[in-house]
Every structure is written in structure tokens, then in C-alpha cells.
N, C-alpha and C positions, 0 to 999 in steps of 0.2 A: 559641623561637617559630617556627612554620612561616611560610615566605615565601609571600606571596600570589601565586597564578598570574597572570602578566602577559599570557598569551595569551588574547585575546578571541575569536579566530576560527581554527578549523582547517579548511583547505580540502583535501579528500581527492579525489585524481584517480586513478582506475584507468587504466592504460595497457597496451594490447596492440597492437603493430605500428602505431604512429601517427606514423611518421617524417615524414609530409607535413604534419602539423599542429602538432607540438610547439613549434617555434621561434616560430610565431605565437602559440600559446597562452601561452608563457612571457612574450612581449612584452606580451600583454594583462593577465597577472597583475601584471606590474610597473607597468602603467598604472593598474589599479584597486585592487590590494591591496598596494601597496608600503609596508607599515607594520610597525613593530617588534612590534606586538601581534597579528600574523598569522603563522600557520605554514602552509606549503604542504607537504603530504605526498603525494608521487607514488609510487604502487605499481605497479612494472613487473611485469606479470603474465606473465612468461616470454617477452617479445618476442624475435623472431629476426630483426628488421630493424635499422635504425640507431637505433631508439628509445633503447636503453640508452646508446649513446655520446652522443647528443644530451642526454640527462638528465645524464650525468656531466659533460659539458662545461659545461652551464649551472651546475651546482653549483660547479665549479672557478672560474668567473669571479667569482662573489660580487658582482656589480654590482646588488645588490638589498638592501632593508632587512629584508624578512620572513625568518623562519627557514625554511630549506628542508631537507627530509629526503626521501631517496629510499630505497625499500625494494624489493629485487629478489626475486621468487618464481622459483625455478629452473624450475618446470613451470607451464605455462599452466593455471590452475585455475578461471577464470571470473570474471566481474565481481563476483559476490557475495562470493567469497573475497577478492578484492582490496579491496573496500570494508570487509569485516570486519577485515582486517589493518590498514588505515589507521585505522579507528575505534579499534582497540585501542591504537594508538600515538599517538593524538591527546590533546591536553590543553586545548583551547580551551573557553571557556564556550559557544560555538556551534560547530556542525560543519556545514560546507557540503559537500554531495556534488555533484561536477561531473564530467561526461564530458570526455574529452580530444579528441574528434573535431570540436569547434567547430560541431556542429549547433545548439547553443544558444549564445546570445550572452553573453560574459563580462560585458558591461555590465549585462545583466539580473541576473546574479549579484550584482553590486555594488548595484544598486537594491534587490534583495530584502534584502540584508544591512543596508542603511541603514534600511529599513522595520522590520526586526526590532529593531535596537538602539534605535530611537525609540519602540517600542511593547513594553513589557515583558510585556504579556499574550500576545504571540505566542510560543509555545514550539515551534511546528512550522508550516512553510510550504512548500508544494509549488509548483514552477513548473507552468504549464499551457500547452500549445501550442494549446489550443482556446478560450481565454477572451479573448485580447487582440485589439486592432486593429493589432498590430505585424506586421512583415513575416513572411511564411511562404512556404516553397517545399517542396512535397511532391508527388511523383508516384506514391508507393507507395500505391495505393488499398487493397490488401488489408491491409497493415500498419496503415494508418490505421483501417480498419474494425474489425480485431481489437482495436486499442487502445481504441476507443470502446465496443465490446461488453464488453470486460473491465472497463472502468470502470463500465459500467451494472450488470454482475453483481456487482461489488464493492459498489456502492452498495446493491443489494437485499439482499445477504448481511449487510452490516454497518450498515445504516440510515444511510448517509452520502449526501453529494451532491457527490462529487469528479468533476471533468470529465476528469482525466488522471492516472490512478494510475501510469502507466508513465514519466512524465517523469523524466529522470535528474537534474534540478536540484532539490535539497531543502536546507533549512536546519533543523537540529534543535538545541534547547537541550540543555545537558548533562543536565538533569533527565530528558529524554526518552531520551537515549542510555543513561543508567544503568538504565532500566527494561526495555529491550528486549534480547533475546538472539537475534541473527540466526543462521541455520543453513543457508540455501540459497546455493549457490555460483555459480549461473549467473544469467541475466537474471530469474529468478523472485524475485530479491532485492527487487524493487520491491513485489511483492505481500506478501512476508514482512514487509517494513518497515512498509508501510501498515497491515496487519492488526494488527500488534503495537502500533502507536501507538494505534489505535482501541480495542483491548482494554484498554489502560492509561488510557483515558478522557482522552486529549489531543485537543484540537480541531485539525483540520487546516485552515489557511488556504490560499488559492491566490493566485497572482500570474501574470498573463498574460505570456508570454515569446515572443520571436521563435523561429522554427524554420527551419533551412536543411538539408533532407535531403541526404544524400550517397548515391551509388550504390555497388553492390558493387565496381565497379572502383576506387572511391575508398577502399574499405576497410570498407564497412558490414558488420557481423558478425551482427546479429540477423536471423533468417530466419523463414519461416512455421512451421518446426518449433518455434521458441521460442514463437510465438504459440499453437500448440496446447498446448504444455507449460504455458503460463500458465493454461489452463482447469483443468488438473490441480492447479496450485498454489492456485487460488482455492477449489476444492472441499476440498483438504487443509487450507487455512488456516481455512476456515469450519466444516467438519464433522468434522475429526479432531483438530486441535490445540486441544482443549478439555479441561476438567476432566471427570472421570468422571461427575459428577452432570449436567453439561450433555449429555454423550453419551447418557446414559440418558434424559434429557428429550427429546432429538431422536428417539430410537427410539420412545419412548412416544407422542409427539404425531404422529409419522409414521403409526403404526398406526391410531390412532383417526381421523385425518383421511382415511386410505384408506377407513375405514368410512363416513365422510361422503360420499365420492365415489361409493360404491356405490349411493347413493340417486338418482344422476343418470344419465340416458341408458339406452340398451339396447344389448346386443351389444357391438360394437367401441367404440361411443361410451361405454358404461359403463366399459370397460377404460381408455380414455383419461382419463376423469374420475377414476378411482381413482389413476392415475399422477400426474395434476396435483395432486390433493389430498394425495397422499403427499408430494410436493415441498413444498407449502405447509406441511404438518405439520412437515417437517424444519426449516423456517425458524422456525415458531412455537416449536419446542423450544429454539431458541437464546435466545429472549427470555423464555420462561416455564419455571420449574422445575416439578417434579412436582405440587405442590399447586395452584398457580395454573393449570397446564395441565389439571389434573383438573376445575377449575371449568368450563373450556371443554367438556371431554368430557361432563360431566354435563348441561350446558345442551343440547348436541346430542342426547344420549340422550333427554332430556325432549321435545325438539322432534320426535323421530321418532314419538311417539305421537299427534301431531296431524295432521289432514288425511288425504286419500286420494289415491293416484296422484301427479300433479304437485303437489298440495297438500302432500303430505308433504315433497317436495323444498324447497318454499318455506318450510315450517315449520322444517325442519332448518337452512336457511340463515339464517333470522331468529334462531333460538335460538343459532346459532353466533356471530353478531354480538353478541348479548346476552352470551354467554359471554366474548367478547373484552373487552367493556367491564368486566364484573365482575372478570375476571382482572387487567386493568390497574389497576383500583381497588384490589384486594387487594394487588397488588404494591407500589403506591404507599403504601398504608396500613402495610404491614409493613416498609417500606424501612429504617427506622432502628431496628428492633427486633432482638431476638435470633433472630427467626424469618425474617430477611431471606433467608438462604441456601436456605430451602425455597420461596420464592416468586419 
């Protein structure tokens, strides 16, 4: 008879050159998570300061109740790789992802965990630096702006309403962990993780947390370059990491929506409309397969025969909205039938 797993929570902490914060972090872990049903997994991502020795000394002292495991990566491979390594070595019913730099409060991690274990419906919860009335300290305007823009784009691409997709504090149920296959090794891991959770139809809850930014002199590692790379990861996650049928749908709807755009404006304005409608089409292709998307296209085509001049544009727009309604209805009607994959 198999022995039941006694670990309820795995706390995974990636570490790279955090010698100034580790002792305080370990003290807070003993304060909030000092229990036999908790395992702490620290992944040392090739640190070249005193982080490794601090981790080893803490492990030797053994003045804690939780299970403590340290994993050393010989080469600095990025936050994403460290998290993937920690997840693969975890066994808890819940997995808590936490940064080592103490920009986020360990007390909030504990509050989130208590909320999860009391509500079995919560399988996935993200911390948010933008939701709460808790303390915040942040002077990095550009980083803050990029984070909010990325969250907005993510919400548009994936039909979500998440305020802070980049927050490093997350708790996932094992059922979520078993469904996702992470592959990004750097800070893009946050987008990779969130997009896969949504694709697998898990609802993301949010919990407001405190945030105390640190400067580059204090060891902050994320830069504006990572912010720009995140735009690439958003596009990759939404428009390339799909099934073949979805990618075909995206191409198909992008082309016919560009046709819709050609009915608006003149000269440069017409070109701008074509580009805008092409983008709209790419988003439609995510939500509607070929058959239901064809309903939208047919409605637009019919609408193009009505009116003259600006009237044609209005007619096309009206029939486009009618097509959206009919496509949504057909998608809902065939949802639980053998034709579901076509709609």
C-alpha cells in the first residue's frame, strides 16, 4: 500500500546572488512556515557571492521543522530554469513560488496559503502589487509601466482580467502543476506560466500584496531589456504556442478582417485600418475555429453589398457584429457535440 504524501506545501525559492537577504528570508520562513507538512526547496542558480555558503550553513543548523532541500545549478541559467528545477523536485499538494529578494512580504505568502487551504475551489492564486491597500514602495516608473502594459495585453490576448501577471508570488495546486510544461528559462517564465494556466481552463484568483522595490545597487536583476523581451513572449504564447488548427484559424481570420479594414478610410488611413483589423482578426482566430469564423466572414461579405460610400462601411460593421453573435451562438450550440473542434 502506497504511503500518503504528508507534504501539503512546497515553497520554491530561486536564488541568485542574494547574500544580503537570505538570512532574513530564512528567519521569516521559520516564522510563517515552520511545519512538518511543508518543504522548502531553494534552487541556487549559480550564485558567485556568499549565497551558497549561507544556504549550506542554514541547512546544517537544522533548527527548523520543515523539510529543507537545496539544489545547486553550476551555471546561472535564469529564474525560469530555477523554478522548473524546483517544481520537478517538489512533492507538495500546493506549490508556492516565492522570490528571495524580499521585495514581497513573506507574511503575505502565509496569508495566501491560509486562504487556499480554507477554500478548496482555489487551484491557482497570484499575488498582485496593484490590488491591495498594503504598503508599497516603488520608484521605477518604467518597470511599473511595462508591467501594467504587459498585464493589459495578456488580458486582451487571453480574455482575462489579471492586474499583475509578473508578480513573483504564486500558489498552484498540484492538479495545475501536472497540466503545465514550462520551457522559458528567464523572467519570461511568468508569462509562460500564466498562459498555460489559462489554456488549461484554470481560474486565476488574485490577492493584494505589499511591495518594497530594491535598487540595482541592492541587487535588482530585471532590466528594461527583460521588459521588452516580455512583449515577445506575450506574442509567442498567444500566436505561436497553439495547435495547428488554431494557427490556421488565426491566419484565416486575419486575412478576412484585413479585407474588412479595406472598407474604411482612404490613403494612409485605409492602410492603418487594414493593419488594425488584421490584428483584430488574429485575436478572433484564437476564439473561433474555421467554421464559426467563416460565419463571421460570410456575414461581412453579405454586408459589403449594402449601402454606398460610407454607408457600405457602416453596413459591413453591422454585419460583422451580427456575424460575431451568430458565431458565438454556433460555438455554444456545438460545444458538447462531436463537431466541437470545428467551431
